C-alpha positions as CSV (number, residue, x, y, z in Angstrom):
1,X,132.2,63.9,150.7
2,X,133.3,60.5,152.2
3,X,134.9,58.3,149.4
4,X,136.1,55.5,151.7
5,X,135.6,54.7,155.5
6,X,137.3,51.6,157.5
7,X,135.6,51.2,160.7
8,X,136.9,48.9,163.5
9,X,138.2,46.5,161.1
10,X,140.4,43.8,161.9
11,X,142.0,41.4,159.2
12,X,144.9,39.3,159.0
13,X,146.6,36.3,157.0
14,X,146.7,32.8,158.1
15,X,144.9,32.9,162.1
16,X,147.2,36.1,163.0
17,X,145.8,39.3,162.5
18,X,147.8,42.4,161.2
19,X,145.1,45.1,161.4
20,X,143.0,45.3,164.5
21,X,140.0,47.5,165.2
22,X,141.4,50.0,162.7
23,X,139.0,53.0,161.6
24,X,139.8,55.7,158.9
25,X,138.2,57.9,156.6
26,X,139.2,59.2,153.2
27,X,137.3,62.4,151.7
28,X,137.1,63.7,148.0
29,X,140.1,66.1,147.2
30,X,142.4,65.0,149.7
31,X,146.4,64.1,149.4
32,X,146.8,61.2,151.9
33,X,149.9,59.6,152.4
34,X,150.7,56.4,154.3
35,X,153.8,55.6,155.7
36,X,155.4,53.1,158.4
37,X,157.9,50.4,158.6
38,X,158.0,47.3,156.5
39,X,155.4,44.9,157.6
40,X,153.1,47.4,159.0
41,X,150.4,46.4,156.9
42,X,150.2,49.4,154.5
43,X,149.1,47.3,151.4
44,X,146.7,45.6,153.3
45,X,145.1,49.0,154.3
46,X,145.1,50.1,150.6
47,X,143.4,46.7,149.5
48,X,140.8,46.8,152.4
49,X,139.9,50.2,151.2
50,X,139.4,49.0,147.6
51,X,137.5,45.8,148.8
52,X,140.5,43.7,147.0
53,X,140.3,42.1,150.8
54,X,137.4,41.3,152.8
55,X,138.1,42.2,156.8
56,X,137.3,39.5,159.6
57,X,135.4,42.0,161.8
58,X,134.3,45.6,160.9
59,X,133.0,47.7,157.9
60,X,134.4,48.6,154.9
61,X,132.6,51.6,152.9
62,X,133.6,52.5,149.3
63,X,131.4,54.9,147.5
64,X,130.1,54.2,144.3
65,X,130.1,57.8,143.2
66,X,132.1,60.7,143.2
67,X,131.5,64.5,144.5
68,X,129.5,65.3,141.0
69,X,127.2,62.1,141.5
70,X,128.8,60.0,138.5
71,X,130.2,56.7,138.8
72,X,133.5,56.4,141.0
73,X,136.4,55.9,138.6
74,X,139.2,54.4,140.6
75,X,143.1,54.3,139.6
76,X,144.9,51.8,141.3
77,X,148.6,51.1,141.0
78,X,149.6,48.1,143.3
79,X,153.1,47.6,144.6
80,X,156.0,46.4,142.2
81,X,154.0,46.0,139.2
82,X,156.8,47.2,137.2
83,X,157.7,43.6,137.4
84,X,154.7,42.3,135.2
85,X,155.8,40.1,132.1
86,X,158.2,41.6,130.0
87,X,156.7,39.7,126.9
88,X,153.7,41.9,127.2
89,X,152.6,42.4,123.1
90,X,152.0,45.9,123.3
91,X,153.9,49.2,122.8
92,X,153.8,51.9,125.5
93,X,151.3,54.1,123.6
94,X,149.0,51.1,123.0
95,X,149.3,50.2,127.1
96,X,148.5,53.4,128.3
97,X,145.6,53.8,125.8
98,X,143.9,50.8,127.0
99,X,143.3,52.9,130.2
100,X,140.7,54.9,128.3
101,X,138.2,52.1,127.6
102,X,136.8,52.5,130.9
103,X,134.7,55.4,129.3
104,X,133.0,53.0,127.0
105,X,133.2,49.6,125.1
106,X,136.4,47.8,123.9
107,X,134.9,47.8,120.8
108,X,134.7,51.5,120.4
109,X,137.3,53.9,118.6
110,X,139.5,56.1,120.8
111,X,138.7,59.7,119.6
112,X,140.6,63.1,119.8
113,X,139.9,63.1,123.8
114,X,141.2,59.7,124.4
115,X,144.3,60.7,122.3
116,X,144.9,63.7,124.2
117,X,144.5,62.5,127.7
118,X,147.2,59.4,126.7
119,X,149.7,61.8,125.4
120,X,149.5,64.4,128.3
121,X,149.9,61.0,130.6
122,X,153.2,60.0,129.0
123,X,154.5,63.6,129.0
124,X,153.4,64.0,132.4
125,X,155.6,60.8,133.7
126,X,158.4,61.7,131.2
127,X,157.6,58.8,128.7
128,X,156.4,60.5,125.9
129,X,159.8,60.0,123.8
130,X,159.6,56.0,124.4
131,X,155.9,56.0,123.2
132,X,156.8,53.7,120.4
133,X,158.9,51.1,122.5
134,X,157.6,47.4,123.5
135,X,157.0,47.2,126.8
136,X,159.5,44.4,127.5
137,X,162.5,46.5,126.3
138,X,161.7,49.3,129.2
139,X,163.6,49.0,132.5
140,X,161.9,48.4,135.5
141,X,161.5,52.0,136.6
142,X,160.1,52.9,133.1
143,X,157.5,50.0,133.6
144,X,156.5,51.8,136.6
145,X,156.0,55.1,135.0
146,X,153.8,53.5,132.4
147,X,151.8,51.8,134.8
148,X,151.3,55.3,136.3
149,X,150.7,57.2,132.8
150,X,147.7,54.6,132.4
151,X,146.3,55.1,135.8
152,X,146.1,59.1,135.1
153,X,145.0,58.5,131.5
154,X,142.0,57.0,133.3
155,X,141.1,60.3,134.7
156,X,140.3,59.0,138.2
157,X,138.3,60.2,140.8
158,X,140.4,58.1,143.3
159,X,144.0,57.3,142.5
160,X,145.6,54.5,145.1
161,X,149.1,53.9,144.8
162,X,151.2,51.8,146.6
163,X,154.9,52.8,146.6
164,X,154.4,54.3,143.0
165,X,158.1,56.1,143.3
166,X,159.6,52.6,143.2
167,X,162.8,52.9,140.7
168,X,162.9,57.0,140.9
169,X,165.8,59.1,142.0
170,X,165.1,61.8,144.5
171,X,164.6,64.6,141.9
172,X,162.1,62.6,140.0
173,X,160.3,61.6,143.0
174,X,160.0,65.3,143.8
175,X,158.3,66.0,140.3
176,X,156.1,63.3,140.9
177,X,154.9,64.6,144.4
178,X,154.2,67.8,142.7
179,X,152.3,66.2,140.1
180,X,150.0,64.6,142.4
181,X,149.5,67.6,144.3
182,X,148.6,69.3,141.1
183,X,146.0,66.4,140.3
184,X,144.4,67.1,143.5
185,X,144.2,70.9,143.6
186,X,143.6,71.6,139.7
187,X,141.4,68.4,138.9
188,X,139.8,67.7,142.5
189,X,141.2,64.0,142.5
190,X,141.9,62.0,145.6
191,X,145.2,60.4,146.3
192,X,145.8,58.0,148.6
193,X,149.7,56.9,148.7
194,X,152.0,54.5,150.5
195,X,155.3,56.0,150.5
196,X,158.9,55.4,152.5
197,X,160.0,58.9,152.1
198,X,157.4,60.5,154.1
199,X,159.7,63.9,154.7
200,X,160.0,64.5,151.0
201,X,156.1,64.4,150.5
202,X,155.6,66.5,153.7
203,X,154.9,69.7,151.9
204,X,152.4,68.1,149.6
205,X,150.0,66.0,151.7
206,X,146.9,66.7,153.6
207,X,147.2,64.2,156.2
208,X,149.4,61.6,156.8
209,X,148.5,58.1,158.2
210,X,151.7,56.7,160.3
211,X,151.9,53.0,161.4
212,X,153.9,53.2,164.4
213,X,155.2,50.2,166.6
214,X,153.7,49.9,170.1
215,X,155.3,48.5,173.6
216,X,153.3,45.3,173.0
217,X,155.4,45.0,169.7
218,X,152.4,45.4,167.4
219,X,151.5,48.5,165.7
220,X,149.5,51.5,166.1
221,X,147.9,54.2,163.5
222,X,148.6,57.6,164.2
223,X,147.5,60.8,162.2
224,X,146.0,64.3,162.5
225,X,142.7,63.4,162.2
226,X,140.5,60.4,161.4
227,X,142.5,57.0,161.8
228,X,142.6,54.9,164.8
229,X,143.6,51.4,165.3
230,X,146.3,48.7,166.9
231,X,148.7,47.0,164.0
232,X,150.6,43.7,164.7
233,X,153.3,42.4,162.2
234,X,152.1,41.1,158.9
235,X,154.4,38.2,159.3
């Protein structure tokens, strides 16, 4: 099942296009890595796919439903979100639990399933022991982990991650890639992730979208299957 598609999309900032005539597809149950040099429109691709940006030309399709016909749940972790306000008045546990409210009203009581999902998410990213800490007491890398935990607690159908391993050492990154692959294989989730470490993740992904410079000075998008287009510097 196709969850996302970009068809002949052109987009840019100001008057300069950074993405031209680009097409790609994301299908349910895939682990897709997006990589390329700085300025190669990787973040732009994610935002267009999620309809956070409107293309100048072309079409973007984002499914409203998952493979089971239920409302599609999306977990999105933007780039450098670990730098959010350190004075945020919440504990780690409270923050991650807030991701569970997508299952119902903000006024409802959290149940046993919510508590279990929250604990599992925190343990998956190695932050369970710090669950009572205030967010402002955390390091940048720890903040990144709880953002990821909140996304996992949502139990998303589509998980979109922009450089999620920022602040992690090599060993932690390998563990994280294996965790993502488990989310895909065991839970049937779909992952689209920007990474600057393509070699590290090559044993886990199903497809990789690579942005490469072309002779004219722009960028082209290469993958084993469904991505095509040319990319210019984002400025």
